[in-house]
Every structure is written in C-alpha cells, then in structure tokens.
C-alpha positions in Angstrom: -19.4 10.6 19.1 -16.3 11.2 17.0 -15.2 8.6 14.4 -12.8 5.9 15.4 -9.1 6.8 14.6 -7.6 3.8 12.9 -4.0 2.5 13.1 -2.1 1.8 9.8 -3.1 -1.8 10.1 -6.5 -2.8 11.5 -6.9 -6.1 13.4 -9.9 -8.4 12.7 -11.6 -7.8 16.0 -11.5 -4.0 15.7 -13.0 -4.2 12.2 -15.8 -6.6 13.3 -16.7 -4.2 16.1 -16.8 -1.2 13.8 -18.9 -3.0 11.3 -21.5 -3.9 13.9 -21.6 -0.3 15.0 -21.8 0.9 11.4 -18.8 3.1 12.0 -16.6 2.2 9.1 -16.4 1.9 5.3 -14.9 -1.4 4.2 -13.4 -1.4 0.7 -12.8 -4.6 -1.2 -10.3 -4.0 -4.0 -10.5 -7.5 -5.6 -12.1 -8.0 -9.1 -15.8 -7.3 -9.2 -16.7 -11.0 -9.9 -14.7 -12.0 -6.8 -16.6 -9.5 -4.7 -20.0 -10.8 -5.9 -19.0 -14.4 -4.9 -18.6 -13.2 -1.3 -17.1 -10.4 0.7 -16.7 -9.0 4.2 -20.1 -7.6 5.5 -20.9 -4.0 4.4 -18.0 -3.9 2.0 -18.1 -1.8 -1.1 -16.4 -2.9 -4.3 -13.5 -0.9 -5.8 -11.4 -3.0 -8.1 -7.9 -1.7 -8.3 -8.1 -1.5 -12.1 -10.9 1.0 -11.7 -8.7 3.3 -9.7 -5.6 2.9 -11.9 -7.5 3.7 -15.1 -7.4 7.3 -13.9 -5.6 7.9 -10.6 -5.6 11.6 -10.8 -6.7 13.3 -7.5 -9.9 14.5 -9.1 -10.8 10.9 -10.1 -9.9 9.5 -6.7 -12.2 12.0 -5.0 -15.0 11.1 -7.4 -14.5 7.4 -6.6 -14.6 8.1 -2.8 -17.7 10.2 -3.1 -19.5 7.4 -5.0 -18.5 5.0 -2.3 -19.9 7.2 0.4 -16.6 8.1 2.0 -16.6 11.5 3.6 -13.7 13.4 5.2 -14.2 11.8 8.6 -15.1 8.3 7.5 -12.8 5.5 8.9 -11.8 3.3 6.0 -10.4 -0.2 6.0 -9.1 -1.7 2.8 -8.5 -5.4 2.0 -7.7 -7.7 -0.9 -6.7 -11.3 -1.5 -3.2 -10.5 -2.8 -1.2 -10.3 0.4 -2.1 -6.7 0.9 -0.4 -5.2 -2.1 -3.5 -4.1 -4.0 -5.1 -2.8 -0.8 -1.9 -0.8 -0.1 -2.0 0.9 -3.4 -5.6 2.0 -2.9 -5.1 3.0 0.7 -2.0 5.1 -0.3 -4.1 6.8 -3.0 -6.7 7.8 -0.3 -3.9 9.1 1.9 -2.5 11.1 -1.1 -5.7 13.1 -1.6 -5.9 13.8 2.1 -7.9 11.0 3.7 -5.7 10.1 6.6 -8.1 7.8 8.5 -7.5 4.7 6.3 -6.1 1.4 7.4 -5.1 -2.0 5.8 -6.9 -5.1 7.2 -4.3 -7.3 8.8 -5.4 -10.3 6.8 -6.5 -11.1 3.3 -10.0 -12.1 2.4 -9.0 -15.7 2.4 -7.5 -15.2 5.8 -10.8 -13.8 7.0 -12.8 -16.7 5.5 -10.4 -19.3 7.0 -11.1 -17.9 10.4 -14.8 -18.8 9.8 -15.9 -15.1 10.0 -19.0 -13.6 8.5 -19.3 -13.0 4.8 -22.1 -11.9 2.5 -22.9 -11.8 -1.2 -25.2 -8.7 -1.5 -23.8 -5.6 -3.2 -23.6 -2.6 -0.9 -24.2 1.0 -1.9 -24.2 4.0 0.4 -25.4 7.7 -0.1 -22.9 9.8 -2.0 -20.6 12.0 0.0 -18.7 15.2 -0.7 -15.0 14.7 0.2 -12.7 17.6 0.2 -9.2 17.4 -1.4 -6.0 18.2 0.4 -3.1 16.6 -1.6 -0.3 15.3 0.6 2.8 15.6 -1.6 5.0 14.5 1.4 4.1 10.9 0.5 4.6 11.2 -3.3 7.6 11.0 -5.6 7.8 11.4 -9.4 10.7 10.3 -11.7 12.4 13.7 -11.4 12.3 13.6 -7.7 13.7 10.1 -7.6 16.5 11.0 -10.0 17.6 13.9 -7.8 17.4 11.6 -4.7 19.8 9.0 -6.2 22.9 10.8 -5.0 21.5 12.3 -1.8 23.0 10.5 1.2 20.0 11.6 3.3 17.6 9.8 1.0 17.2 6.0 0.6 15.5 4.5 -2.5 14.0 1.0 -1.9 13.3 -1.4 -4.7 10.4 -3.7 -3.4 10.6 -6.3 -6.2 11.9 -9.8 -5.7 15.7 -10.2 -5.7 16.1 -11.6 -9.3 14.1 -8.7 -10.8 16.2 -6.3 -8.8 19.4 -7.9 -10.1 18.2 -7.9 -13.7 18.0 -4.1 -13.6 17.2 -1.4 -11.1 17.5 2.3 -10.3 21.1 3.2 -9.4 21.9 3.4 -5.7 18.7 1.7 -4.7 18.5 -0.9 -2.0 16.5 -4.1 -2.4 13.9 -5.0 0.2 11.7 -7.6 -1.4 8.1 -7.4 -0.4 8.2 -11.1 0.5 10.4 -10.3 3.5 8.0 -8.0 5.3 5.1 -10.4 5.6 4.4 -12.9 8.4 2.8 -16.3 8.0 -0.7 -15.2 9.0 -0.7 -11.5 8.3 0.0 -9.1 5.5 2.8 -7.4 7.6 5.0 -8.4 10.4 4.3 -6.7 13.7 5.7 -3.2 14.3 8.6 -4.3 16.5 9.7 -6.9 14.1 9.5 -4.5 11.2 11.5 -1.9 13.1 14.3 -4.4 13.9 14.2 -5.7 10.3 14.7 -2.2 8.9 17.4 -1.3 11.4 19.3 -4.5 10.5 19.3 -3.4 6.8 20.7 0.0 7.6 17.4 1.9 7.1 17.7 4.9 9.4 14.4 6.1 10.8 15.6 9.7 10.3 16.2 9.2 6.6 13.8 10.0 3.8 12.7 6.8 2.1 11.3 6.4 -1.4 9.8 3.1 -2.5 9.2 1.7 -6.0 8.4 -1.6 -7.7 7.8 -2.8 -11.2 4.9 -0.9 -12.6 2.0 0.6 -10.6 3.1 0.9 -7.0 1.4 -2.2 -5.5 4.4 -4.0 -4.0 6.1 -0.7 -3.1 2.8 0.4 -1.6 2.9 -2.5 0.8 6.5 -1.7 1.7 5.4 2.0 2.2 3.0 0.8 4.9 5.6 -1.5 6.4 8.1 1.4 6.7 5.4 3.5 8.3 4.4 0.7 10.7 8.1 0.4 11.6 8.0 4.0 12.8 9.7 5.7 9.9 7.7 8.9 9.3 9.3 10.3 6.1 8.3 7.8 3.4 7.3 8.5 -0.2 5.9 6.2 -2.9 7.0 6.5 -6.6 3.7 5.1 -7.9 4.7 5.0 -11.6 7.7 2.9 -10.5 10.3 1.2 -12.7 8.0 0.8 -15.7 7.9 4.6 -16.2 11.6 5.0 -15.2 12.6 2.8 -18.1 10.2 4.4 -20.5 11.8 7.7 -19.8 15.2 6.4 -20.6 16.5 7.0 -17.0 19.8 5.4 -15.9 19.6 1.8 -14.6 22.0 -0.8 -13.2 22.2 -4.4 -14.5 23.9 -7.2 -12.7 25.9 -9.6 -14.9 27.2 -12.9 -13.7 25.5 -12.7 -10.3 26.9 -14.9 -7.6 24.9 -17.0 -5.0 25.4 -14.2 -2.5 24.1 -11.6 -4.9 20.9 -13.6 -5.2 20.3 -13.3 -1.4 18.6 -10.3 -0.1 19.3 -11.2 3.5 
C-alpha cells in the first residue's frame, strides 16, 4: 500500500487514523522539556532551535534521517505557538525535497483541550536515508528580494504585526499580519476564507509571492502555508527575513507620524 498523501493542513481525525495505522511520522517542534511533559502519541522531538542552529540542506537531511523520515514518509508537524514554529520546520522539509509534509490544524494545547490521547515516553525510530532534491522555487535570498522590489509581477508580503511593519519594512512590501490568517480554533482559516481574504487584499493568484517576517521565517512561514492553502502556487519564503535585510544595509521604509488608518491592516 502506498503512503498517504497529505494535504497542506492535516485535520485531527486524519492524524489519529494515521497514528493508529503507524503510517505517519509526527514531529513535535516545541522545546524538549515541553515534549517530555506530554505529546501527541508516536511524536518525535525536534525543537525548532535545533534546526535553526544549522539549517543547511545537509543538516536538515541529517536531522530527518535521525528521526526516521524517509523519502516517502508522510510527516505531520505541530507546535504550541499558533503554527508558526511548525510552519518553519515544515517549509524546511519541503525545501530539501520532502513534499509529503503537513501542518496539524491545531496546536498541542488545542489537541489536549479536545481530550485526545497524549503520552510522555520519548519515541525513537530506525534511521532512514533520505535523498536531497532542493526546491529553490520556494526559496528567496536577500538579492532575490531586492530584485523583486520593483517587479510588478512579484509581491513581497511582510507578515509581522502592523506596528512593526510601520516602524520599518522592505520598500514596496504589503503588510498581511500573521494574526489575520488564523481562525479561533485552528492555526489557519479554511481554504475558501483564505482565498477570499487574499483576493480582497489584491493578492493575485497568478503573481509570485515572497513572504518575510522579523528574523527566522516563522511568522512568514505560516503565511507561506496560508497562501498555498488559498490556492496560490508560486510562493517563496525569505527565511533570513528582515533581520538579515537590515544587517546587510538594504533599503527600508520608515513611517513617521502614522495615523489611525495607517495602524489598521484591514
């Protein structure tokens, strides 16, 4: 039987079924001590900081092999931080060529609040041998972003909260705060709502979109998945984000004397 093909966002019932059938690798990206206090059954621990300490493709492959993730392994990633940390890890897996990866639709707290199964034992699986096939179509570096600033066919999205955006941002970028793509009980709104939301903000599904945030690509990682869920195919993440942009002395825009309407991202 071939492995299950996951959607970008995995619902709770689907994950529970896959866990019972032993057909999925569940990845918990919270801190190790949080994992040890309780986690979704069969989960392996991958704190985001472990991945970010060296997020080169070679290092990511080594991490995946140590977690027992093979080329065809369905992977579901979760956190307890509204999906942002999970998004950064899931994007990294996609970047090195692991396409069958999904975000859990709820956080760990959401899972617990539903009264669903948890466990405390650490899980370890036999090492795998994952191939590498880097997908540069979902990646942008500072040079790429700078060239995209004045390209009418490319849209740069700043995923930070409105006040951070107004303080300073990459010229010609649009602000879509990560807080606006979530729902009350899930890390992302449903696909039809996200599609309408993006259309209402002038995000053309035929455009190339580049997302960035403050430092390591977590908030923009979540927006990356939101855009994909909305049916926009050509989306890139600038993982080094605004922190690197500023350190390189790249141009930025600062708002002075912002009005009430400036403070609204609606």
